[in-house]
C-alpha positions as CSV (number, residue, x, y, z in Angstrom):
1,M,33.2,-34.3,-6.3
2,T,36.8,-34.0,-4.6
3,H,38.0,-31.1,-2.9
4,S,40.5,-30.0,-5.5
5,T,37.5,-29.8,-8.4
6,K,35.3,-28.4,-6.1
7,E,38.2,-25.6,-5.6
8,Q,38.3,-25.0,-9.0
9,I,34.8,-23.9,-10.0
10,D,35.5,-21.5,-6.9
11,A,38.0,-20.0,-8.1
12,M,35.7,-19.3,-11.5
13,H,33.5,-17.2,-9.6
14,V,36.1,-14.8,-8.0
15,G,36.1,-11.8,-8.7
16,V,38.7,-8.5,-8.1
17,I,37.1,-4.9,-7.3
18,V,38.6,-2.4,-9.9
19,A,36.4,1.4,-8.7
20,V,34.1,2.1,-5.8
21,R,31.5,5.2,-6.0
22,G,29.3,4.9,-3.6
23,S,26.7,2.3,-3.8
24,I,28.1,1.6,-7.1
25,V,31.2,-1.1,-6.8
26,D,33.2,-2.1,-10.5
27,I,33.8,-6.0,-10.3
28,R,36.5,-7.6,-12.9
29,F,36.0,-11.6,-13.2
30,T,38.6,-13.1,-15.5
31,N,37.4,-16.4,-15.6
32,Q,33.0,-16.2,-16.0
33,L,31.3,-13.1,-16.1
34,P,27.8,-13.8,-13.7
35,D,24.9,-12.8,-15.1
36,I,22.2,-9.8,-14.3
37,H,20.9,-9.5,-10.9
38,T,23.7,-12.3,-9.6
39,I,24.2,-11.7,-5.8
40,I,27.7,-11.1,-5.4
41,Y,29.5,-11.3,-1.9
42,A,32.2,-9.1,-0.8
43,N,34.3,-8.3,2.4
44,D,33.9,-12.0,4.0
45,G,29.8,-12.0,3.4
46,K,29.6,-8.7,5.3
47,I,28.5,-6.8,2.3
48,T,26.2,-7.8,-0.5
49,L,26.0,-6.4,-4.0
50,E,24.0,-7.3,-7.4
51,V,25.4,-6.8,-10.8
52,A,23.4,-4.3,-13.2
53,S,25.5,-4.3,-15.9
54,Q,28.0,-6.0,-17.9
55,L,30.5,-3.3,-19.2
56,S,32.7,-5.1,-20.7
57,A,33.7,-9.1,-21.2
58,E,35.5,-8.5,-17.8
59,K,34.0,-6.2,-16.0
60,V,30.6,-6.1,-14.2
61,R,29.0,-3.1,-12.2
62,T,26.8,-3.7,-9.4
63,I,24.7,-2.0,-6.7
64,A,25.1,-2.4,-2.9
65,L,22.5,-3.6,-0.8
66,T,24.5,-3.1,1.7
67,P,26.5,-0.2,3.1
68,T,30.0,0.0,1.4
69,Q,31.8,0.7,4.2
70,G,35.6,-1.4,4.3
71,L,35.2,-2.2,0.5
72,A,38.3,-1.4,-1.6
73,R,40.2,-1.9,-4.8
74,G,41.8,-4.9,-5.1
75,M,39.6,-6.6,-2.5
76,V,38.4,-9.6,-3.8
77,V,35.0,-10.8,-4.4
78,K,32.7,-14.4,-4.7
79,S,30.0,-14.5,-7.2
80,S,27.3,-16.7,-5.6
81,Q,25.8,-17.7,-8.9
82,G,22.3,-17.1,-8.5
83,P,19.7,-14.0,-7.9
84,L,18.8,-12.7,-4.5
85,K,16.1,-14.9,-3.0
86,V,13.8,-14.8,0.4
87,P,11.6,-17.2,2.6
88,V,8.5,-18.2,1.3
89,G,6.2,-20.7,3.8
90,P,3.9,-20.3,6.6
91,S,6.6,-20.1,8.8
92,I,7.4,-16.5,7.2
93,L,3.7,-15.3,8.9
94,T,3.9,-12.9,12.2
95,R,7.5,-12.1,11.5
96,M,9.6,-9.0,10.2
97,F,12.1,-9.2,7.6
98,N,14.4,-6.8,6.1
99,V,15.3,-7.2,1.9
100,F,17.3,-9.9,2.4
101,G,14.9,-12.3,4.0
102,E,16.2,-11.8,7.6
103,A,14.3,-11.6,10.7
104,I,14.7,-8.1,12.1
105,D,12.2,-8.3,15.0
106,G,15.1,-9.9,17.6
107,K,13.4,-13.0,17.7
108,P,15.3,-16.1,16.2
109,F,14.1,-17.6,12.6
110,I,14.4,-21.0,11.4
111,N,16.3,-20.6,8.4
112,N,15.4,-24.0,6.4
113,T,12.0,-23.0,4.4
114,E,12.4,-22.9,0.7
115,R,13.7,-19.9,-0.5
116,R,12.6,-17.9,-3.9
117,S,14.1,-15.4,-6.4
118,V,12.1,-12.0,-6.0
119,H,12.7,-11.3,-9.8
120,Q,9.7,-13.4,-10.7
121,S,7.9,-13.2,-14.2
122,P,3.8,-11.6,-13.6
123,P,1.1,-14.2,-14.2
124,P,0.6,-14.9,-17.6
125,L,-2.6,-12.9,-19.2
126,V,-4.7,-16.4,-20.0
127,S,-4.0,-17.6,-16.3
128,I,-5.3,-13.9,-15.3
129,S,-8.9,-13.5,-13.8
130,S,-10.8,-11.6,-15.9
131,Q,-14.1,-11.2,-13.7
132,L,-14.2,-8.0,-11.6
133,Q,-15.5,-8.6,-8.4
134,I,-15.7,-5.8,-5.3
135,F,-12.9,-6.6,-2.4
136,E,-15.3,-5.9,0.2
137,T,-13.6,-3.8,3.3
138,G,-16.6,-3.6,5.5
139,I,-15.6,-0.1,5.7
140,K,-19.0,2.4,4.2
141,I,-17.4,5.0,2.7
142,V,-15.0,2.8,0.4
143,D,-17.4,0.3,-0.4
144,V,-20.1,2.7,-1.2
145,L,-18.3,5.4,-3.1
146,C,-14.7,3.9,-4.3
147,P,-15.0,-0.3,-4.1
148,L,-11.9,-1.8,-4.2
149,E,-11.1,-4.4,-6.9
150,R,-10.6,-7.8,-6.3
151,G,-6.7,-8.5,-7.6
152,G,-6.6,-4.4,-7.9
153,K,-4.9,-1.5,-7.1
154,A,-5.5,1.7,-5.0
155,G,-4.2,4.3,-3.7
156,L,-4.2,6.5,-0.4
157,F,-3.2,9.9,-0.6
158,G,-2.6,12.1,1.8
159,G,-0.4,13.9,3.8
160,A,1.0,13.1,7.5
161,G,-1.6,12.6,10.2
162,V,-4.6,12.3,8.8
163,G,-5.3,8.6,9.1
164,K,-3.8,6.4,6.4
165,T,-2.1,3.9,8.5
166,V,-5.3,3.4,11.0
167,L,-7.3,2.7,7.6
168,L,-4.6,0.7,6.2
169,T,-4.2,-1.3,10.0
170,E,-8.5,-1.5,9.7
171,M,-8.4,-3.0,6.1
172,I,-5.7,-5.9,7.3
173,H,-8.1,-6.6,10.5
174,N,-10.9,-6.7,8.2
175,M,-9.2,-8.6,5.6
176,V,-7.7,-11.4,8.3
177,S,-10.6,-11.5,10.4
178,H,-13.7,-11.6,7.8
179,Q,-11.8,-12.8,4.8
180,Q,-9.2,-15.6,6.3
181,G,-7.0,-14.0,3.7
182,V,-3.0,-13.0,4.5
183,S,-2.0,-9.5,4.5
184,I,1.9,-8.1,4.0
185,F,3.1,-4.7,4.4
186,C,6.1,-3.5,2.8
187,G,7.5,-0.5,4.3
188,I,9.7,0.8,1.2
189,G,11.7,3.9,2.4
190,E,9.8,3.8,6.0
191,R,11.1,6.0,9.4
192,C,11.9,3.5,11.4
193,R,10.2,5.2,13.6
194,E,6.8,4.1,11.8
195,G,8.0,0.8,11.1
196,E,8.3,0.3,14.7
197,E,5.1,1.6,15.5
198,L,3.0,0.0,13.1
199,Y,4.5,-3.4,14.7
200,R,3.3,-2.6,17.9
201,E,0.1,-1.3,16.7
202,M,-0.6,-4.5,14.6
203,K,0.5,-6.4,18.1
204,Q,-2.2,-5.1,20.2
205,A,-5.3,-5.1,17.8
206,G,-4.5,-8.4,17.7
207,V,-3.9,-8.9,13.5
208,L,-0.4,-10.3,13.3
209,D,-1.1,-13.9,13.2
210,N,-1.9,-13.6,9.4
211,M,1.2,-11.1,8.2
212,V,3.9,-10.3,7.5
213,M,5.9,-7.6,7.5
214,L,9.3,-5.6,5.4
215,F,11.2,-2.9,5.7
216,G,13.7,-1.3,3.5
217,Q,14.3,1.6,5.7
218,M,14.9,5.1,4.8
219,N,18.2,5.4,6.2
220,E,19.2,2.0,3.8
221,P,21.3,2.0,0.7
222,P,19.1,3.2,-2.3
223,G,19.6,-0.6,-4.1
224,S,18.0,-2.1,-1.1
225,R,15.1,0.0,-0.7
226,F,14.5,-0.9,-5.0
227,R,14.5,-4.1,-4.0
228,I,12.3,-4.6,-1.5
229,G,9.0,-4.0,-2.6
230,H,10.2,-7.5,-5.4
231,S,10.8,-9.0,-2.0
232,A,7.5,-8.4,-0.6
233,L,5.2,-9.4,-3.8
234,T,7.8,-13.0,-3.7
235,M,6.2,-13.7,-0.7
236,A,2.3,-12.7,-1.8
237,E,2.2,-14.4,-4.9
238,Y,3.6,-18.0,-2.7
239,F,0.4,-17.3,-0.4
240,R,-2.0,-16.7,-3.8
241,D,-0.3,-19.3,-6.0
242,D,1.1,-22.3,-3.5
243,E,-1.4,-21.4,-0.7
244,K,-5.0,-19.8,-3.3
245,K,-5.0,-17.6,-0.4
246,D,-6.5,-14.0,-1.1
247,V,-3.7,-11.7,-0.1
248,L,-3.7,-7.9,1.2
249,L,-0.4,-6.3,0.2
250,L,0.1,-2.6,1.8
251,I,3.0,-0.9,0.2
252,D,4.1,2.4,2.0
253,N,5.1,4.4,-0.3
254,I,5.1,3.6,-4.2
255,F,6.4,7.1,-4.4
256,R,10.3,6.1,-2.9
257,F,10.0,2.8,-4.5
258,I,10.7,5.4,-7.7
259,Q,12.7,7.4,-5.8
260,A,15.4,4.6,-4.9
261,G,15.4,3.8,-8.4
262,S,16.2,6.5,-9.5
263,E,18.6,7.2,-7.0
264,V,20.2,3.8,-8.7
265,S,19.8,4.8,-12.2
266,G,22.0,8.6,-11.2
267,L,24.5,6.6,-9.8
268,M,25.0,4.0,-12.6
269,G,25.1,7.0,-14.3
270,Q,22.7,6.8,-16.8
271,M,21.2,9.7,-18.9
272,P,18.3,11.6,-16.4
273,S,15.0,12.1,-18.4
274,R,12.4,14.2,-17.7
275,M,12.2,16.1,-14.1
276,G,15.9,14.0,-13.5
277,Y,13.6,11.1,-13.7
278,Q,15.7,7.7,-14.6
279,P,14.6,6.3,-18.4
280,T,13.3,3.8,-17.3
281,L,10.8,4.9,-14.7
282,G,7.7,3.0,-16.5
283,T,9.3,-0.4,-17.0
284,E,10.6,-0.2,-13.6
285,L,7.5,0.5,-11.4
286,S,5.2,-2.3,-14.2
287,S,8.0,-5.2,-13.7
288,L,6.4,-4.3,-10.0
289,E,3.2,-3.9,-10.8
290,E,2.3,-6.0,-13.2
291,R,3.0,-8.9,-10.5
292,I,0.1,-7.6,-8.6
293,A,-2.7,-9.5,-10.0
294,N,-6.3,-11.3,-9.5
295,T,-5.5,-15.1,-10.9
296,Q,-7.9,-18.5,-10.8
297,N,-6.0,-19.5,-7.9
298,G,-6.1,-16.7,-5.5
299,A,-5.9,-12.5,-6.1
300,I,-3.4,-10.3,-4.9
301,T,-5.4,-7.1,-3.9
302,S,-3.1,-4.0,-3.0
303,I,-3.5,-0.8,-1.3
304,Q,-0.7,2.0,-1.5
305,A,0.7,5.0,-0.1
306,V,1.0,7.7,-2.4
307,Y,2.8,10.7,-2.1
308,V,2.5,13.3,-5.0
309,P,5.7,15.6,-5.1
310,A,5.0,18.9,-4.3
311,D,0.8,18.2,-5.3
312,D,1.7,18.0,-8.4
313,F,-0.4,15.1,-10.6
314,T,1.7,16.1,-13.5
315,D,5.0,15.1,-11.9
316,P,6.2,12.1,-14.0
317,A,6.3,9.9,-10.8
318,A,2.4,10.8,-10.5
319,V,1.7,9.8,-13.9
320,H,2.8,6.4,-14.1
321,T,1.6,5.4,-10.8
322,F,-2.0,7.0,-11.7
323,S,-1.9,4.7,-14.7
324,H,-1.5,1.6,-13.1
325,L,-3.9,2.4,-10.4
326,S,-7.7,1.0,-10.2
327,A,-9.4,3.7,-7.5
328,T,-7.8,6.3,-5.5
329,L,-8.7,7.5,-1.4
330,V,-8.1,11.0,-1.2
331,L,-8.1,11.7,2.5
332,S,-9.1,15.3,3.4
333,R,-7.1,17.0,6.2
334,K,-9.9,19.0,6.7
335,R,-12.4,16.2,7.1
336,A,-9.8,14.4,10.0
337,S,-9.9,18.1,11.6
338,E,-13.7,17.9,11.5
339,G,-14.1,14.5,13.8
340,F,-15.0,12.9,10.6
341,Y,-13.1,9.1,10.6
342,P,-12.1,7.8,7.9
343,A,-11.5,11.2,6.3
344,V,-11.8,10.1,3.0
345,D,-13.2,12.9,0.8
346,P,-16.5,11.6,-1.3
347,L,-15.7,13.7,-3.9
348,Q,-12.4,13.5,-5.4
349,S,-12.1,9.9,-4.6
350,S,-13.2,7.8,-7.4
351,S,-13.3,4.5,-8.7
352,K,-13.1,2.7,-12.1
353,L,-15.3,-0.2,-10.5
354,A,-18.3,2.8,-10.0
355,T,-19.8,2.1,-13.2
356,P,-23.7,-0.2,-13.2
357,N,-22.4,-3.1,-15.3
358,V,-20.3,-3.9,-12.6
359,V,-21.3,-3.0,-8.9
360,G,-24.9,-3.1,-10.2
361,D,-27.6,-0.1,-11.3
362,R,-29.0,0.1,-7.5
363,H,-25.7,0.7,-5.9
364,Y,-24.6,3.0,-8.9
365,Q,-27.7,5.1,-8.6
366,V,-27.6,5.1,-4.7
367,A,-23.5,6.5,-5.1
368,Q,-24.2,8.9,-7.6
369,Q,-26.7,10.6,-5.8
370,V,-24.6,10.7,-2.5
371,R,-22.5,12.3,-4.2
372,H,-24.7,14.9,-5.8
373,I,-26.2,15.3,-2.2
374,L,-22.8,16.1,-1.2
375,A,-21.6,18.6,-3.9
376,Q,-24.8,20.7,-3.6
377,Y,-24.4,20.6,0.7
378,N,-20.3,21.5,-0.5
379,E,-22.0,24.7,-2.9
380,L,-24.2,25.9,-0.2
381,K,-21.7,26.2,2.5
382,D,-20.3,29.7,1.7
383,I,-24.3,30.8,1.1
384,I,-25.0,29.1,4.6
385,A,-21.6,30.7,6.5
386,M,-22.7,34.6,5.5
387,L,-26.6,34.8,5.2
388,G,-27.2,31.3,7.5
389,L,-29.5,28.1,7.1
390,E,-32.2,30.3,7.5
391,Q,-32.5,32.1,4.2
392,L,-31.8,29.0,2.5
393,S,-35.4,27.6,0.5
394,K,-37.4,24.1,2.1
395,K,-35.7,22.6,-0.8
396,D,-31.5,23.1,-0.3
397,R,-32.2,23.3,3.7
398,N,-33.3,19.6,3.3
399,V,-30.2,18.5,0.9
400,V,-28.7,20.4,3.9
401,A,-29.9,18.4,6.5
402,R,-29.4,15.0,4.6
403,A,-26.0,16.0,3.0
404,R,-24.9,16.2,6.8
405,R,-26.2,12.8,7.9
406,L,-24.5,11.1,5.4
407,E,-21.4,13.0,6.8
408,R,-22.3,11.5,10.3
409,F,-23.4,7.8,8.8
410,F,-19.8,7.4,7.2
411,T,-18.3,7.7,9.9
412,Q,-17.2,4.3,11.7
413,P,-15.6,2.6,14.6
414,F,-12.7,0.9,14.1
415,F,-11.7,-2.6,15.4
416,T,-8.1,-1.5,15.6
417,T,-8.9,2.0,17.5
418,E,-11.3,0.5,20.0
419,Q,-8.3,1.0,22.8
420,F,-8.2,4.7,22.6
421,T,-12.3,5.2,21.7
422,G,-13.8,2.7,24.1
423,M,-16.0,2.5,20.8
424,Q,-16.7,-1.2,19.7
425,G,-15.4,-1.7,16.0
426,K,-17.9,-2.4,13.4
427,F,-18.0,-4.4,10.1
428,V,-20.7,-2.8,8.0
429,T,-21.1,-5.3,4.7
430,I,-22.0,-3.6,1.2
431,E,-25.8,-3.6,1.7
432,Q,-26.1,-2.5,4.8
433,A,-23.7,1.0,4.2
434,L,-26.4,0.8,0.2
435,E,-29.4,0.5,2.8
436,G,-28.7,3.0,5.4
437,C,-27.7,5.6,2.6
438,E,-31.2,4.8,0.6
439,R,-33.4,5.7,3.9
440,I,-31.2,8.7,4.5
441,L,-31.6,10.2,1.0
442,S,-35.3,9.5,1.2
443,G,-35.8,11.4,4.2
444,E,-36.7,9.0,7.0
445,F,-33.8,10.3,9.4
446,D,-34.8,14.0,8.8
447,E,-36.0,14.1,12.1
448,H,-33.6,12.3,13.7
449,P,-30.4,14.1,15.7
450,E,-27.1,14.4,13.5
451,S,-25.4,13.3,16.1
452,A,-27.3,9.8,16.6
453,L,-26.3,8.8,12.9
454,Y,-22.2,9.5,14.0
455,M,-20.0,6.7,14.6
456,I,-22.5,3.7,13.5
457,G,-22.3,0.9,12.1
458,D,-25.3,0.0,10.8
459,I,-28.4,2.4,9.8
460,N,-30.5,0.5,12.5
461,D,-27.8,1.6,15.1
462,A,-29.5,5.1,15.1
463,I,-32.5,4.0,15.3
464,S,-32.1,2.2,18.9
465,G,-30.9,5.4,20.6
466,H,-27.3,4.5,20.0
467,K,-25.9,8.0,21.1
468,A,-22.8,9.3,19.7
469,P,-20.4,12.3,21.2
470,K,-20.9,15.1,18.4
471,T,-18.5,16.3,16.2
472,A,-17.1,19.9,16.5
473,S,-18.8,20.8,13.4
474,D,-21.9,19.4,15.1
475,E,-21.4,22.0,17.5
476,A,-20.2,25.0,15.2
477,H,-24.2,23.8,13.9
478,H,-25.4,24.6,16.7
479,A,-24.3,27.4,17.9
480,G,-24.7,29.0,14.7
């Protein structure tokens, strides 16, 4: 190609800015109009824009993926003639990226790996595995009461400080060490502090080797926060489809993805729908969620932290998110304050897999009995508070004793908190967890002190004289 021909082709892909409104920039192209999702560079490549709509035969409306300071009307911009692409391959492991696939961990990144478009289609229906399999986490309360689906999506609900991040970190550790998979953490609208803390925690826990982290931070434009989920999924799909590995994708927080879409929609001038959300809310969420699937090659299992606005579960954002989830883990502040970690609420958490034809009859029966006894204990708590334990019938006293022992058995020392607790982490198989529940329900441990079951792994640890520290509720119970 001659030098003049190249210049002519370049001139075809040059446009001029005609309007700048915050993160929305309108551009006129006289020769060739760029396609939707094309990336456009302005101000010598310092500012990146993405085509969101074609307004006329010559004009496009773009959304900025970087801050737009310094843009002005009349500025010349250049089309990249392609969509946003991120690097994929083994070299991205242990690294931290932004939405463009640029390393943000302060270390050099050799950028000679393959790059793929972030706009991929969900896997075709014929390639999706129809077999329902349990994703074993090694965490007793999760595996017994609300088992996660391999290739499914689980929602993690809970406020600040109840242990969402610790639970996610432990799942990453177990995924990497027991299932030789890859973990990808995607922070959407995260605070910078949270990302930095998580990076250090992962490093200390020794799980960075098989992990990739991506952040579209809170201070970044809505376009960047909206696209970071797609960047993370593109990397996850590489490990699933090309390397045939199981991937654990953690998204924190899926609500902020919807929020970013709402900001983009408002800036684009679209008519808002119910509660001020974007009219395209369902489509946008589906385009992300449907790519998370279990195929013949491998599976992307996703755990998503979900913020529920004003605790209103009828909010459109919560309703649409729920429709995609196969399991919900609700974290309880009350359980955390009593020293029961992980602080999963056993009565509010649920899973679509907890049916006899998926988990098997034995697992189903044990889970139902556990829920039943914990629910009975919940009802008896008021009577105990007013009249004391002595006023209960012998049958009710047995219910209370077994429920309290189950609550303590469902606590577990984590690998990722060893340096804080001084207790060695435990991975408990589903078989071991079920056996422990059965033995407690049958009354085998009625004579054992409750504290013997607190913070243990397998049930046999309680017999081998394992002495754990008492919880706050143990002391209150004995004082009462």
